[in-house]
C-alpha positions as CSV (number, residue, x, y, z in Angstrom):
1,M,-12.3,93.2,74.7
2,I,-12.4,89.5,74.1
3,A,-14.6,88.0,71.3
4,L,-15.8,84.5,71.7
5,I,-16.7,83.1,68.2
6,V,-19.6,80.8,68.4
7,G,-21.3,78.6,65.8
8,S,-21.9,75.0,65.0
9,T,-19.7,73.0,62.6
10,G,-19.3,74.7,59.3
11,A,-20.5,78.1,60.4
12,G,-17.3,79.8,59.3
13,K,-15.8,80.5,62.7
14,T,-12.2,80.4,61.6
15,T,-12.8,82.5,58.5
16,Y,-14.8,85.0,60.4
17,S,-12.1,85.2,63.2
18,K,-9.4,85.9,60.6
19,K,-11.5,88.6,59.0
20,I,-12.3,90.5,62.2
21,G,-8.8,89.9,63.5
22,E,-7.6,92.2,60.7
23,S,-10.2,94.9,61.1
24,W,-10.8,95.0,64.8
25,P,-7.7,94.6,65.5
26,G,-7.0,91.6,67.7
27,V,-4.9,88.5,68.2
28,V,-6.7,85.4,66.9
29,Y,-6.4,82.2,68.8
30,S,-7.8,79.2,66.9
31,I,-7.9,75.8,68.6
32,D,-7.7,74.0,65.3
33,N,-4.3,75.6,64.5
34,W,-3.0,75.0,68.0
35,M,-4.0,71.3,67.9
36,K,-2.6,70.8,64.4
37,N,0.7,72.6,65.1
38,L,1.3,71.1,68.6
39,Y,-0.1,67.6,68.3
40,G,-0.8,66.9,64.6
41,Q,2.4,64.9,64.2
42,D,1.2,62.6,67.0
43,M,-2.0,61.7,65.1
44,P,-2.6,59.8,61.9
45,K,-2.8,62.1,58.9
46,D,-6.5,63.0,58.2
47,P,-7.8,60.2,60.5
48,P,-11.3,58.8,60.0
49,S,-14.0,60.2,62.4
50,N,-14.0,57.0,64.5
51,W,-10.3,57.9,65.5
52,Y,-11.6,60.9,67.4
53,Y,-14.2,58.7,69.3
54,E,-11.6,56.0,70.0
55,N,-9.0,58.5,71.2
56,Q,-11.4,61.0,72.8
57,E,-9.7,61.1,76.2
58,W,-6.3,61.8,74.5
59,Y,-7.7,64.4,72.2
60,V,-9.8,66.3,74.8
61,D,-6.9,66.4,77.2
62,R,-4.8,68.2,74.6
63,I,-7.6,70.6,73.7
64,E,-7.9,71.5,77.4
65,R,-4.1,72.1,77.7
66,C,-4.2,74.4,74.6
67,Q,-7.3,76.2,75.9
68,N,-5.7,76.8,79.3
69,Q,-2.6,78.3,77.7
70,I,-4.7,80.4,75.3
71,R,-6.8,81.7,78.2
72,E,-3.7,82.8,80.1
73,L,-2.1,84.5,77.1
74,T,-5.4,86.2,76.3
75,L,-5.7,87.5,79.8
76,E,-2.1,88.7,79.8
77,G,-2.8,90.6,76.6
78,A,-6.2,92.0,77.6
79,L,-4.7,93.4,80.8
80,K,-2.2,95.3,78.6
81,G,-5.1,96.6,76.4
82,Y,-5.0,94.1,73.5
83,N,-8.1,92.6,71.9
84,A,-8.4,88.9,71.3
85,I,-10.6,86.7,69.1
86,L,-11.1,83.2,70.5
87,D,-12.0,80.6,67.9
88,L,-12.3,77.7,70.3
89,G,-15.5,76.1,69.3
90,F,-17.6,77.2,72.3
91,T,-20.1,74.5,71.5
92,T,-21.8,74.5,75.0
93,K,-23.1,77.1,77.3
94,D,-20.8,75.8,80.1
95,H,-17.7,76.1,77.9
96,R,-18.5,79.7,77.0
97,K,-19.5,80.6,80.6
98,S,-16.2,79.3,82.0
99,F,-14.3,81.7,79.8
100,I,-16.7,84.6,80.3
101,D,-16.6,84.2,84.1
102,F,-12.8,83.9,84.1
103,F,-12.3,87.1,82.2
104,S,-15.0,88.9,84.1
105,K,-13.3,88.0,87.4
106,H,-10.2,89.9,86.0
107,G,-12.2,92.9,84.9
108,V,-12.0,92.0,81.2
109,S,-15.1,92.3,79.0
110,T,-16.3,89.7,76.6
111,E,-18.7,89.6,73.7
112,I,-20.1,86.6,71.9
113,H,-20.1,86.7,68.1
114,Y,-22.7,84.1,67.1
115,L,-22.6,82.8,63.5
116,N,-26.2,81.7,63.1
117,I,-25.9,79.9,59.7
118,S,-28.5,77.4,58.4
119,I,-27.7,73.7,58.7
120,E,-28.0,73.4,54.9
121,E,-25.3,76.0,54.3
122,R,-23.1,74.6,57.0
123,K,-23.3,71.1,55.5
124,R,-22.5,72.5,52.1
125,R,-19.4,74.3,53.5
126,V,-18.2,71.2,55.3
127,Q,-18.5,69.0,52.2
128,E,-16.6,71.7,50.2
129,R,-13.9,71.9,52.9
130,N,-13.6,68.1,53.0
131,S,-13.1,67.9,49.2
132,T,-10.8,70.9,48.7
133,K,-8.8,70.6,51.9
134,G,-8.2,74.4,51.7
135,E,-6.8,76.9,54.1
136,T,-9.2,76.2,57.0
137,F,-9.1,72.4,56.6
138,V,-7.9,70.5,59.7
139,M,-9.8,67.3,59.6
140,T,-12.4,65.5,57.6
141,V,-15.9,66.0,59.1
142,D,-18.1,63.2,57.9
143,D,-21.9,63.0,58.5
144,T,-21.5,61.1,61.7
145,L,-19.2,63.7,63.2
146,F,-21.3,66.6,61.9
147,D,-24.4,65.1,63.4
148,Y,-22.7,64.5,66.7
149,M,-21.5,68.1,66.9
150,E,-25.0,69.2,65.9
151,S,-26.5,67.2,68.8
152,I,-24.3,68.8,71.4
153,F,-24.3,72.4,70.1
154,E,-26.1,74.9,72.4
155,P,-26.9,78.3,70.8
156,P,-25.9,81.2,73.0
157,S,-28.4,83.0,75.2
158,E,-28.5,86.4,77.0
159,D,-28.0,84.8,80.5
160,E,-24.4,83.8,79.8
161,G,-22.9,87.1,81.0
162,A,-21.8,88.6,77.7
163,G,-23.4,90.6,75.0
164,I,-24.3,88.7,71.8
165,R,-23.7,89.9,68.3
166,T,-25.5,87.6,65.8
167,I,-24.2,87.2,62.3
168,E,-26.6,85.6,59.8
């Protein structure tokens, strides 16, 4: 079984992924960790949000490389009977559907875990994460970046080809 962890910025996807990775059990693949470990040294330390806009092509290209590798590793494990938890953002329906269809084509079932957390709580969490720079901190998310992510986020729906487990 493959779990796609879905939620807008500040929903707690990484924290939730770690938690269910221990109890489920399953291998957790977090895009933030991959990007930080593979490409963090190629970026400014804690860049301002405009850096991501100005370098979007560079950044998106590397995210796609990581996701392609994660997808292959996840499939390899799933075909051997291992569970996986994918903490890859899954902001849009098309992004989720591409993974769901890929795994389905190989006979591997998927489930969406949707973290449906209020915008007020998510903003509070992001502000706290920005100030404490704790375990799940990867980058500063300012209001501009938060609002941008909010504008492109598409909540999951039943027509995506996977069951949905909603966490409030």
